[in-house]
LUMLUM-552501 format. One record per residue (C-alpha): residue number from 1; x, y, z. Coordinates in nm, 4 decimals, decimal comma, m for minus. Layout:
N
+-----+----------+----------+----------+
!   n !       px !       py !       pz !
+-----+----------+----------+----------+
! NUM !        X !        Y !        Z !
...
+-----+----------+----------+----------+
//
This chain:
425
+-----+----------+----------+----------+
!   n !       px !       py !       pz !
+-----+----------+----------+----------+
!   1 !  16,3048 !  18,1200 !  18,9995 !
!   2 !  15,9746 !  18,1849 !  19,1753 !
!   3 !  16,0622 !  18,5500 !  19,2302 !
!   4 !  16,0392 !  18,6193 !  18,8530 !
!   5 !  15,6775 !  18,4890 !  18,8160 !
!   6 !  15,4977 !  18,8076 !  18,9437 !
!   7 !  15,7084 !  19,0221 !  18,7119 !
!   8 !  15,6156 !  18,8099 !  18,4117 !
!   9 !  15,2467 !  18,8198 !  18,4989 !
!  10 !  15,2642 !  19,1996 !  18,5309 !
!  11 !  15,4287 !  19,2415 !  18,1907 !
!  12 !  15,1715 !  19,0142 !  18,0287 !
!  13 !  14,8869 !  19,2141 !  18,1800 !
!  14 !  15,0375 !  19,5409 !  18,0534 !
!  15 !  15,0787 !  19,4000 !  17,7010 !
!  16 !  14,7181 !  19,2829 !  17,6879 !
!  17 !  14,5961 !  19,6213 !  17,8134 !
!  18 !  14,7968 !  19,8064 !  17,5452 !
!  19 !  14,6614 !  19,5898 !  17,2680 !
!  20 !  14,3070 !  19,6355 !  17,3946 !
!  21 !  14,3488 !  20,0174 !  17,4050 !
!  22 !  14,4888 !  20,0479 !  17,0482 !
!  23 !  14,1986 !  19,8568 !  16,8835 !
!  24 !  13,8755 !  19,9667 !  17,0550 !
!  25 !  13,6561 !  19,9075 !  16,7436 !
!  26 !  13,7659 !  19,5537 !  16,7267 !
!  27 !  13,6167 !  19,4906 !  17,0611 !
!  28 !  13,2709 !  19,6360 !  17,0045 !
!  29 !  13,0704 !  19,8223 !  16,7293 !
!  30 !  12,7889 !  20,0803 !  16,7771 !
!  31 !  12,4741 !  20,0944 !  16,5661 !
!  32 !  12,4423 !  20,4023 !  16,3262 !
!  33 !  12,2394 !  20,6930 !  16,4695 !
!  34 !  11,9270 !  20,8015 !  16,2780 !
!  35 !  11,9121 !  21,1603 !  16,1501 !
!  36 !  11,5705 !  21,3221 !  16,1728 !
!  37 !  11,4856 !  21,5154 !  15,8532 !
!  38 !  11,1815 !  21,6758 !  15,6977 !
!  39 !  11,0912 !  21,5701 !  15,3444 !
!  40 !  10,8937 !  21,7119 !  15,0545 !
!  41 !  10,7873 !  21,5486 !  14,7309 !
!  42 !  10,9442 !  21,6335 !  14,3977 !
!  43 !  10,6587 !  21,7508 !  14,1744 !
!  44 !  10,6089 !  21,7410 !  13,7990 !
!  45 !  10,4126 !  22,0007 !  13,6087 !
!  46 !  10,3819 !  22,1306 !  13,2541 !
!  47 !  10,5812 !  22,4442 !  13,1748 !
!  48 !  10,6392 !  22,6288 !  12,8462 !
!  49 !  10,8894 !  22,4538 !  12,6213 !
!  50 !  11,2153 !  22,6434 !  12,5858 !
!  51 !  11,5859 !  22,6256 !  12,5228 !
!  52 !  11,8553 !  22,8038 !  12,7203 !
!  53 !  12,1509 !  22,9976 !  12,5856 !
!  54 !  12,3927 !  23,2606 !  12,7096 !
!  55 !  12,4722 !  23,5982 !  12,5617 !
!  56 !  12,5793 !  23,9547 !  12,6220 !
!  57 !  12,3696 !  24,2679 !  12,6269 !
!  58 !  12,4616 !  24,5381 !  12,3774 !
!  59 !  12,3430 !  24,8961 !  12,3469 !
!  60 !  12,0694 !  24,9740 !  12,0988 !
!  61 !  12,2895 !  25,2518 !  11,9568 !
!  62 !  12,6430 !  25,3618 !  12,0378 !
!  63 !  12,8041 !  25,6771 !  11,9001 !
!  64 !  13,1599 !  25,8044 !  11,9304 !
!  65 !  13,1066 !  26,1803 !  11,9064 !
!  66 !  13,3744 !  26,3658 !  11,7099 !
!  67 !  13,4008 !  26,7381 !  11,6285 !
!  68 !  13,3089 !  26,8650 !  11,2820 !
!  69 !  13,5795 !  27,1345 !  11,3060 !
!  70 !  13,9182 !  27,1327 !  11,4774 !
!  71 !  13,9786 !  27,3594 !  11,7731 !
!  72 !  14,0756 !  27,4035 !  12,1355 !
!  73 !  13,8373 !  27,2667 !  12,3988 !
!  74 !  13,6820 !  27,5373 !  12,6172 !
!  75 !  13,4453 !  27,3325 !  12,8345 !
!  76 !  13,3187 !  26,9763 !  12,8730 !
!  77 !  12,9986 !  27,0098 !  13,0761 !
!  78 !  12,9253 !  26,6333 !  13,0995 !
!  79 !  13,0899 !  26,3488 !  13,2870 !
!  80 !  13,0967 !  25,9723 !  13,2485 !
!  81 !  12,7663 !  25,8245 !  13,3640 !
!  82 !  12,5597 !  26,1378 !  13,2926 !
!  83 !  12,2316 !  26,1017 !  13,1090 !
!  84 !  12,1969 !  26,3576 !  12,8291 !
!  85 !  11,9075 !  26,4574 !  12,6073 !
!  86 !  11,9307 !  26,4916 !  12,2316 !
!  87 !  12,0804 !  26,8324 !  12,1496 !
!  88 !  12,2386 !  26,8812 !  12,4926 !
!  89 !  12,5879 !  27,0351 !  12,4840 !
!  90 !  12,8659 !  26,7862 !  12,5549 !
!  91 !  13,1634 !  27,0027 !  12,4515 !
!  92 !  13,2405 !  27,3651 !  12,3592 !
!  93 !  13,5328 !  27,4575 !  12,1310 !
!  94 !  13,6975 !  27,7998 !  12,1030 !
!  95 !  13,4680 !  27,9923 !  11,8665 !
!  96 !  13,6457 !  28,3269 !  11,8222 !
!  97 !  13,7773 !  28,2480 !  11,4719 !
!  98 !  13,4351 !  28,1226 !  11,3698 !
!  99 !  13,2726 !  28,4441 !  11,4932 !
! 100 !  13,5159 !  28,6547 !  11,2891 !
! 101 !  13,4446 !  28,4529 !  10,9757 !
! 102 !  13,0746 !  28,4992 !  11,0391 !
! 103 !  13,1120 !  28,8775 !  11,0660 !
! 104 !  13,3117 !  28,8851 !  10,7419 !
! 105 !  13,0451 !  28,6772 !  10,5643 !
! 106 !  12,7723 !  28,9130 !  10,6854 !
! 107 !  12,9639 !  29,2149 !  10,5494 !
! 108 !  13,0089 !  29,0438 !  10,2126 !
! 109 !  12,6385 !  28,9659 !  10,2038 !
! 110 !  12,5476 !  29,3295 !  10,2671 !
! 111 !  12,7827 !  29,4393 !   9,9888 !
! 112 !  12,6375 !  29,1891 !   9,7443 !
! 113 !  12,2832 !  29,2923 !   9,8338 !
! 114 !  12,3628 !  29,6596 !   9,7687 !
! 115 !  12,5252 !  29,5779 !   9,4324 !
! 116 !  12,2210 !  29,3821 !   9,3241 !
! 117 !  11,9838 !  29,6631 !   9,4161 !
! 118 !  12,1944 !  29,9087 !   9,2142 !
! 119 !  12,1922 !  29,6788 !   8,9118 !
! 120 !  11,8151 !  29,6466 !   8,9369 !
! 121 !  11,7607 !  30,0193 !   8,9690 !
! 122 !  11,9626 !  30,0866 !   8,6536 !
! 123 !  11,7046 !  29,9015 !   8,4460 !
! 124 !  11,4066 !  29,9944 !   8,6597 !
! 125 !  11,3544 !  29,6409 !   8,7855 !
! 126 !  11,1805 !  29,5980 !   9,1194 !
! 127 !  11,2850 !  29,3277 !   9,3637 !
! 128 !  11,0050 !  29,0809 !   9,2892 !
! 129 !  10,9201 !  29,1710 !   8,9257 !
! 130 !  11,0081 !  28,9574 !   8,6254 !
! 131 !  11,2388 !  29,1075 !   8,3688 !
! 132 !  11,0628 !  29,2609 !   8,0634 !
! 133 !  11,2948 !  29,4721 !   7,8457 !
! 134 !  11,0026 !  29,6765 !   7,7094 !
! 135 !  10,9281 !  29,7992 !   8,0607 !
! 136 !  11,2693 !  29,9659 !   8,0857 !
! 137 !  11,2106 !  30,3445 !   8,0473 !
! 138 !  11,4762 !  30,3929 !   7,7783 !
! 139 !  11,3394 !  30,0973 !   7,5828 !
! 140 !  10,9838 !  30,2171 !   7,6210 !
! 141 !  11,0773 !  30,5646 !   7,4883 !
! 142 !  11,2711 !  30,4181 !   7,1943 !
! 143 !  10,9834 !  30,1892 !   7,1131 !
! 144 !  10,7334 !  30,4773 !   7,1193 !
! 145 !  10,9600 !  30,6821 !   6,8914 !
! 146 !  10,9955 !  30,3853 !   6,6593 !
! 147 !  10,6220 !  30,3302 !   6,6408 !
! 148 !  10,5666 !  30,7039 !   6,5721 !
! 149 !  10,8270 !  30,6980 !   6,2941 !
! 150 !  10,6586 !  30,3931 !   6,1450 !
! 151 !  10,3271 !  30,5765 !   6,1457 !
! 152 !  10,4858 !  30,8810 !   5,9752 !
! 153 !  10,6452 !  30,6541 !   5,7147 !
! 154 !  10,3120 !  30,4850 !   5,6418 !
! 155 !  10,1425 !  30,8270 !   5,6051 !
! 156 !  10,4191 !  30,9546 !   5,3753 !
! 157 !  10,3917 !  30,6407 !   5,1643 !
! 158 !  10,0182 !  30,6862 !   5,1290 !
! 159 !  10,0656 !  31,0520 !   5,0213 !
! 160 !  10,3273 !  30,9507 !   4,7669 !
! 161 !  10,0960 !  30,6902 !   4,6129 !
! 162 !   9,8131 !  30,9450 !   4,5916 !
! 163 !  10,0391 !  31,2061 !   4,4277 !
! 164 !  10,1592 !  30,9428 !   4,1876 !
! 165 !   9,8025 !  30,8846 !   4,0652 !
! 166 !   9,7300 !  31,2588 !   4,0478 !
! 167 !  10,0410 !  31,3392 !   3,8477 !
! 168 !   9,9410 !  31,0706 !   3,5986 !
! 169 !   9,5990 !  31,2347 !   3,5515 !
! 170 !   9,7559 !  31,5829 !   3,5334 !
! 171 !   9,5765 !  31,7079 !   3,8455 !
! 172 !   9,9080 !  31,7936 !   4,0249 !
! 173 !  10,2410 !  31,9079 !   3,9022 !
! 174 !  10,5436 !  31,6876 !   3,8733 !
! 175 !  10,7231 !  31,8923 !   4,1359 !
! 176 !  10,4452 !  31,8260 !   4,3896 !
! 177 !  10,4826 !  31,4525 !   4,3277 !
! 178 !  10,8607 !  31,4689 !   4,3719 !
! 179 !  10,8143 !  31,6531 !   4,6988 !
! 180 !  10,5732 !  31,3850 !   4,8288 !
! 181 !  10,8122 !  31,1121 !   4,7196 !
! 182 !  11,1003 !  31,2844 !   4,9006 !
! 183 !  10,8917 !  31,3129 !   5,2162 !
! 184 !  10,8222 !  30,9356 !   5,1968 !
! 185 !  11,1932 !  30,8544 !   5,1724 !
! 186 !  11,2689 !  31,0843 !   5,4648 !
! 187 !  10,9977 !  30,9204 !   5,6772 !
! 188 !  11,1317 !  30,5728 !   5,5906 !
! 189 !  11,4811 !  30,6777 !   5,6901 !
! 190 !  11,3547 !  30,8202 !   6,0181 !
! 191 !  11,1605 !  30,4981 !   6,0885 !
! 192 !  11,4700 !  30,2892 !   6,0186 !
! 193 !  11,6779 !  30,5078 !   6,2497 !
! 194 !  11,4103 !  30,4792 !   6,5207 !
! 195 !  11,4103 !  30,1002 !   6,4800 !
! 196 !  11,7862 !  30,0905 !   6,5273 !
! 197 !  11,7589 !  30,3055 !   6,8364 !
! 198 !  11,4881 !  30,0725 !   6,9701 !
! 199 !  11,7078 !  29,7655 !   6,9095 !
! 200 !  12,0012 !  29,9390 !   7,0777 !
! 201 !  11,7817 !  30,0181 !   7,3788 !
! 202 !  11,6670 !  29,6538 !   7,3950 !
! 203 !  12,0263 !  29,5323 !   7,3839 !
! 204 !  12,1234 !  29,7792 !   7,6537 !
! 205 !  11,8360 !  29,6610 !   7,8730 !
! 206 !  11,9355 !  29,2986 !   7,8270 !
! 207 !  12,2937 !  29,3828 !   7,9153 !
! 208 !  12,1657 !  29,5633 !   8,2203 !
! 209 !  11,9683 !  29,2530 !   8,3204 !
! 210 !  12,2847 !  29,0461 !   8,2709 !
! 211 !  12,4468 !  29,2682 !   8,5297 !
! 212 !  12,1477 !  29,2032 !   8,7574 !
! 213 !  12,1912 !  28,8284 !   8,7075 !
! 214 !  12,5618 !  28,8566 !   8,7914 !
! 215 !  12,4716 !  29,0551 !   9,1029 !
! 216 !  12,2148 !  28,7920 !   9,1983 !
! 217 !  12,4754 !  28,5164 !   9,1573 !
! 218 !  12,7178 !  28,7123 !   9,3727 !
! 219 !  12,4417 !  28,7558 !   9,6310 !
! 220 !  12,3687 !  28,3813 !   9,6300 !
! 221 !  12,7378 !  28,3085 !   9,6796 !
! 222 !  12,7497 !  28,5538 !   9,9693 !
! 223 !  12,4432 !  28,3902 !  10,1230 !
! 224 !  12,6089 !  28,0476 !  10,0931 !
! 225 !  12,9244 !  28,1805 !  10,2550 !
! 226 !  12,7160 !  28,3253 !  10,5367 !
! 227 !  12,5392 !  27,9917 !  10,5870 !
! 228 !  12,8749 !  27,8153 !  10,5901 !
! 229 !  13,0108 !  28,0625 !  10,8447 !
! 230 !  12,7014 !  28,0160 !  11,0622 !
! 231 !  12,7473 !  27,6395 !  11,0434 !
! 232 !  13,1153 !  27,6770 !  11,1302 !
! 233 !  13,0193 !  27,8680 !  11,4432 !
! 234 !  12,7476 !  27,6165 !  11,5320 !
! 235 !  12,9942 !  27,3290 !  11,4826 !
! 236 !  13,2102 !  27,4607 !  11,7653 !
! 237 !  12,9295 !  27,3545 !  11,9991 !
! 238 !  12,9136 !  26,9729 !  12,0036 !
! 239 !  12,5765 !  26,8279 !  12,1017 !
! 240 !  12,4385 !  26,4840 !  12,1829 !
! 241 !  12,2950 !  26,3121 !  11,8717 !
! 242 !  12,0293 !  26,1258 !  12,0754 !
! 243 !  11,9144 !  26,0591 !  12,4305 !
! 244 !  12,1629 !  25,8384 !  12,6129 !
! 245 !  12,4314 !  25,7922 !  12,8762 !
! 246 !  12,7891 !  25,9139 !  12,8514 !
! 247 !  13,0242 !  25,6159 !  12,8828 !
! 248 !  13,3516 !  25,7912 !  12,7927 !
! 249 !  13,4800 !  26,1467 !  12,7775 !
! 250 !  13,8501 !  26,1350 !  12,6919 !
! 251 !  13,9125 !  26,5106 !  12,6444 !
! 252 !  13,9444 !  26,8011 !  12,8865 !
! 253 !  13,9450 !  27,1812 !  12,8661 !
! 254 !  14,2564 !  27,3216 !  12,7000 !
! 255 !  14,3219 !  27,0280 !  12,4682 !
! 256 !  14,3388 !  27,0799 !  12,0941 !
! 257 !  14,1262 !  26,8302 !  11,9061 !
! 258 !  14,1063 !  26,7432 !  11,5394 !
! 259 !  13,8195 !  26,6066 !  11,3388 !
! 260 !  13,9399 !  26,2492 !  11,4031 !
! 261 !  13,9472 !  26,2867 !  11,7830 !
! 262 !  13,6748 !  26,1353 !  11,9991 !
! 263 !  13,5059 !  26,3862 !  12,2272 !
! 264 !  13,2724 !  26,1452 !  12,4075 !
! 265 !  13,0908 !  25,8146 !  12,3689 !
! 266 !  12,7131 !  25,8012 !  12,4146 !
! 267 !  12,4961 !  25,4901 !  12,4302 !
! 268 !  12,1198 !  25,4616 !  12,3987 !
! 269 !  11,9963 !  25,2474 !  12,6866 !
! 270 !  11,6185 !  25,2786 !  12,6604 !
! 271 !  11,6254 !  24,9315 !  12,5104 !
! 272 !  11,9079 !  24,6798 !  12,4849 !
! 273 !  11,9875 !  24,3941 !  12,2494 !
! 274 !  12,0787 !  24,0515 !  12,3869 !
! 275 !  12,2890 !  23,8580 !  12,1404 !
! 276 !  12,2556 !  23,4856 !  12,2092 !
! 277 !  12,5167 !  23,2393 !  12,0812 !
! 278 !  12,2845 !  22,9628 !  11,9577 !
! 279 !  12,3961 !  22,6180 !  11,8297 !
! 280 !  12,3052 !  22,5420 !  11,4708 !
! 281 !  12,0675 !  22,2602 !  11,5757 !
! 282 !  11,8337 !  22,5297 !  11,7110 !
! 283 !  11,8032 !  22,6936 !  11,3686 !
! 284 !  11,4644 !  22,5360 !  11,2991 !
! 285 !  11,3251 !  22,6337 !  11,6419 !
! 286 !  11,4189 !  23,0003 !  11,6719 !
! 287 !  11,1582 !  23,2362 !  11,5266 !
! 288 !  11,1205 !  23,6130 !  11,5302 !
! 289 !  10,8696 !  23,7278 !  11,7900 !
! 290 !  10,9384 !  23,4509 !  12,0434 !
! 291 !  10,9425 !  23,5563 !  12,4089 !
! 292 !  11,2782 !  23,5525 !  12,5878 !
! 293 !  11,3427 !  23,5481 !  12,9634 !
! 294 !  11,6866 !  23,6553 !  13,0855 !
! 295 !  11,8703 !  23,6644 !  13,4167 !
! 296 !  12,1840 !  23,8578 !  13,5088 !
! 297 !  12,4159 !  23,8253 !  13,8071 !
! 298 !  12,3358 !  24,1766 !  13,9292 !
! 299 !  11,9675 !  24,0835 !  13,9830 !
! 300 !  11,9676 !  23,7092 !  14,0556 !
! 301 !  11,6015 !  23,7000 !  14,1646 !
! 302 !  11,4634 !  23,9011 !  13,8737 !
! 303 !  11,3556 !  23,7808 !  13,5315 !
! 304 !  11,3782 !  24,0309 !  13,2436 !
! 305 !  11,1477 !  23,9703 !  12,9494 !
! 306 !  11,2053 !  24,0538 !  12,5846 !
! 307 !  11,1401 !  23,9066 !  12,2438 !
! 308 !  11,3406 !  23,7840 !  11,9467 !
! 309 !  11,3775 !  24,0615 !  11,6899 !
! 310 !  11,6484 !  23,9311 !  11,4574 !
! 311 !  11,8068 !  23,5996 !  11,3598 !
! 312 !  12,1421 !  23,5754 !  11,1856 !
! 313 !  12,0989 !  23,4239 !  10,8408 !
! 314 !  12,4339 !  23,2415 !  10,8510 !
! 315 !  12,6083 !  22,9983 !  11,0853 !
! 316 !  12,9670 !  23,0613 !  11,1902 !
! 317 !  13,1631 !  22,7748 !  11,0246 !
! 318 !  13,4231 !  22,7767 !  11,3038 !
! 319 !  13,1988 !  22,7695 !  11,6125 !
! 320 !  12,8844 !  22,6224 !  11,4466 !
! 321 !  12,6647 !  22,8836 !  11,6149 !
! 322 !  12,4432 !  23,1641 !  11,4893 !
! 323 !  12,3229 !  23,4811 !  11,6615 !
! 324 !  11,9681 !  23,5163 !  11,7907 !
! 325 !  11,9075 !  23,8784 !  11,8864 !
! 326 !  11,6397 !  23,9693 !  12,1416 !
! 327 !  11,5373 !  24,3200 !  12,2401 !
! 328 !  11,4609 !  24,4149 !  12,6008 !
! 329 !  11,2929 !  24,7282 !  12,7308 !
! 330 !  11,5295 !  24,9025 !  12,9728 !
! 331 !  11,3298 !  25,1996 !  13,0899 !
! 332 !  11,4780 !  25,1832 !  13,4393 !
! 333 !  11,8356 !  25,1469 !  13,3047 !
! 334 !  11,8898 !  24,8432 !  13,5282 !
! 335 !  12,0434 !  24,6436 !  13,2458 !
! 336 !  12,3739 !  24,7699 !  13,1116 !
! 337 !  12,5640 !  24,7036 !  12,7897 !
! 338 !  12,8204 !  24,4280 !  12,8365 !
! 339 !  12,6260 !  24,2381 !  13,1034 !
! 340 !  12,6404 !  23,8597 !  13,0681 !
! 341 !  12,2988 !  23,6922 !  13,0727 !
! 342 !  12,1510 !  23,3451 !  13,0856 !
! 343 !  11,8411 !  23,3453 !  12,8697 !
! 344 !  11,5563 !  23,1100 !  12,7972 !
! 345 !  11,3812 !  23,1282 !  12,4606 !
! 346 !  11,0185 !  23,0178 !  12,4999 !
! 347 !  10,8956 !  22,7790 !  12,2298 !
! 348 !  10,5361 !  22,6993 !  12,1313 !
! 349 !  10,3714 !  22,4242 !  12,3387 !
! 350 !  10,4821 !  22,2856 !  12,6752 !
! 351 !  10,7024 !  22,0268 !  12,8441 !
! 352 !  10,7063 !  21,8404 !  13,1758 !
! 353 !  10,9425 !  21,9794 !  13,4375 !
! 354 !  11,0405 !  21,8565 !  13,7871 !
! 355 !  11,0441 !  22,1013 !  14,0798 !
! 356 !  11,1674 !  22,0711 !  14,4401 !
! 357 !  11,1808 !  22,3267 !  14,7256 !
! 358 !  11,4831 !  22,5557 !  14,7187 !
! 359 !  11,5782 !  22,4273 !  15,0659 !
! 360 !  11,6292 !  22,0775 !  14,9233 !
! 361 !  11,9283 !  22,1838 !  14,7123 !
! 362 !  12,2785 !  22,1733 !  14,8587 !
! 363 !  12,5681 !  22,3446 !  14,6822 !
! 364 !  12,8913 !  22,1452 !  14,7045 !
! 365 !  13,1803 !  22,3873 !  14,6504 !
! 366 !  13,4354 !  22,1048 !  14,6421 !
! 367 !  13,2876 !  21,9446 !  14,3305 !
! 368 !  13,1178 !  22,2627 !  14,2076 !
! 369 !  12,7883 !  22,0780 !  14,1808 !
! 370 !  12,4309 !  22,0958 !  14,3097 !
! 371 !  12,3031 !  21,8046 !  14,5134 !
! 372 !  11,9828 !  21,6759 !  14,6722 !
! 373 !  11,9217 !  21,3877 !  14,9080 !
! 374 !  11,6468 !  21,1473 !  14,8066 !
! 375 !  11,4928 !  20,9673 !  15,1039 !
! 376 !  11,4215 !  20,6044 !  15,0115 !
! 377 !  11,3486 !  20,3157 !  15,2519 !
! 378 !  11,4842 !  20,5057 !  15,5515 !
! 379 !  11,8121 !  20,6065 !  15,3885 !
! 380 !  11,9400 !  20,9232 !  15,2231 !
! 381 !  12,0686 !  20,8789 !  14,8712 !
! 382 !  12,2824 !  21,1532 !  14,7173 !
! 383 !  12,1812 !  21,2774 !  14,3716 !
! 384 !  12,3773 !  21,5295 !  14,1653 !
! 385 !  12,1301 !  21,7536 !  13,9795 !
! 386 !  12,1316 !  22,0287 !  13,7203 !
! 387 !  11,9221 !  22,3294 !  13,8167 !
! 388 !  11,6858 !  22,5261 !  13,5974 !
! 389 !  11,4891 !  22,8425 !  13,6686 !
! 390 !  11,3385 !  22,9224 !  14,0049 !
! 391 !  10,9650 !  22,9673 !  14,0532 !
! 392 !  10,8988 !  23,1271 !  14,3898 !
! 393 !  11,0203 !  22,8894 !  14,6625 !
! 394 !  11,0471 !  22,6062 !  14,4084 !
! 395 !  11,3370 !  22,5426 !  14,1719 !
! 396 !  11,3377 !  22,3393 !  13,8541 !
! 397 !  11,5546 !  22,0276 !  13,8292 !
! 398 !  11,6686 !  22,0022 !  13,4689 !
! 399 !  11,8227 !  21,6584 !  13,5212 !
! 400 !  11,8840 !  21,4167 !  13,8085 !
! 401 !  11,5266 !  21,3523 !  13,9279 !
! 402 !  11,2213 !  21,1912 !  13,7708 !
! 403 !  10,9543 !  21,3700 !  13,9775 !
! 404 !  10,8436 !  21,0686 !  14,1847 !
! 405 !  11,1021 !  21,1081 !  14,4626 !
! 406 !  11,0839 !  21,2432 !  14,8157 !
! 407 !  11,3700 !  21,4779 !  14,9071 !
! 408 !  11,5147 !  21,6026 !  15,2351 !
! 409 !  11,4669 !  21,9727 !  15,2993 !
! 410 !  11,6664 !  22,0286 !  15,6219 !
! 411 !  11,9784 !  21,9078 !  15,8046 !
! 412 !  12,1439 !  21,8606 !  15,4644 !
! 413 !  12,4902 !  21,9344 !  15,6009 !
! 414 !  12,4554 !  21,6334 !  15,8364 !
! 415 !  12,3574 !  21,3897 !  15,5631 !
! 416 !  12,5741 !  21,1671 !  15,3501 !
! 417 !  12,5036 !  20,9029 !  15,0921 !
! 418 !  12,3558 !  20,6017 !  15,2717 !
! 419 !  12,2821 !  20,7867 !  15,5966 !
! 420 !  11,9977 !  20,6338 !  15,8020 !
! 421 !  11,7210 !  20,8898 !  15,8395 !
! 422 !  11,3906 !  20,9290 !  16,0113 !
! 423 !  11,1635 !  21,1090 !  15,7645 !
! 424 !  10,8987 !  21,3535 !  15,8782 !
! 425 !  10,6491 !  21,5035 !  15,6338 !
+-----+----------+----------+----------+
//
C-alpha cells in the first residue's frame, strides 16, 4: 500500500497547479494604471442667436435653349462645363434655305419699291411730299382753265346786263343785245365744261394716289417679308440668352432638330439661391434681410455668407415646413446648383454658447456620435455631445456640456468611461 502514496501526492500537486493556472485573477488583483492627459476648460461666450436648417442650392436662372426654326445641326461650338457670354453662339443650323428666302424677299422688295416710284411719278408726287391733288399738273391745268372760263362767263354776264339796260333806253339795237346775251350763254357753257374737266382731273389724281397707296402697302408687305426672312436666317444661329455655364448639350452635328428639341441647358451661376426647408414654428422668426451662413461638404472649412431674400407665404400641409430662400454671391463659381448645405440663419440678439478645443472631440464611428471626456475628480467621464459650428481651433457644443467642465484634449483613444487619469493643464 505504501508504494501508492507518492503517486497520489504527485497527482494532488498537479491538480492544485492546474487550478491555480486557470484562475490567476482569483489569486491576486492589480491596481488600475493612471493615464496622463492634458485638459482644457470648456468656455461659454455670447454668440449671435440663430437657427440651423438644411437646404439645396439652386441656380439663379436656368434655361433650356431650343431652336426657333427647325433644321439640321451644322456645328455645336460649346461643351458641357463651358462658360458662355450672352449672345455667344451655342449652335449653328443649316442656313441655306433661309438664305434663299432672304434673297427672294430682297427681290420682291426691289420690285415693290420700283412700282411705288412709278405710281408716284404718274401723279407728280415726290417721295417725301404730302398728296395735294391741285399740285398734279393735269389738275393744275384744268383748274386754271376752269378759273379762266369762270372769268369769261362773269365778263359776258356783265356785258349782257349792260346791253339789257341800253336796249331799254334805245341806245343799242335789239340785235346787239341778243348777241351779248348769246355770248353770255356761251361763256357759261364753257365755264361749266371747264368745271367738269377740273373735277375729272381731280378724280383722276385721287385715283392715281390710290394706286400710290396700294404700291406703298405692297412695299410695306415686302419690307415685312424681308424682315421675316432676315429673322429666319438669324434664327438658324442659336445664341446664349445670358451669361452662364453650359450644363447639358444633348445634340451633335448632323442631327435634325425641331422647335421642341433642347439644344443646350445654361445656368446663371453668378449668384445662387439656397432653399431652406424650415419648420413652421420658425415662421415668426424668419425675416427678409437676415444674414445666413452656409457650409457645404466640398469646402468643410469655409463659411459662405448670404441673406434671406424670399419667404414662402404658405406652409406645406404634408411636411409642415415652408421655404426660406437665401441668395449667395458666387463670383468664384465655387458653389454649384444641387449642392446640399447646412445653413445657420442669424437672428437679432445673442445667446450663450459652449466651446471646447477641436482636439477634445472624438468621433465614434460605431455609434455614429461625437464624444468628449470630462475630467472630474481624477476620472474621465464620457459625454456624448452635439456639435455646432467651428470657430478657429474651437468648436461649439450645441448640447452635452454646460460650460463649467474640464475636458481631455489628448490620448482620447486610450480613455474610457471611468478611466483614472492624471490631469495636466
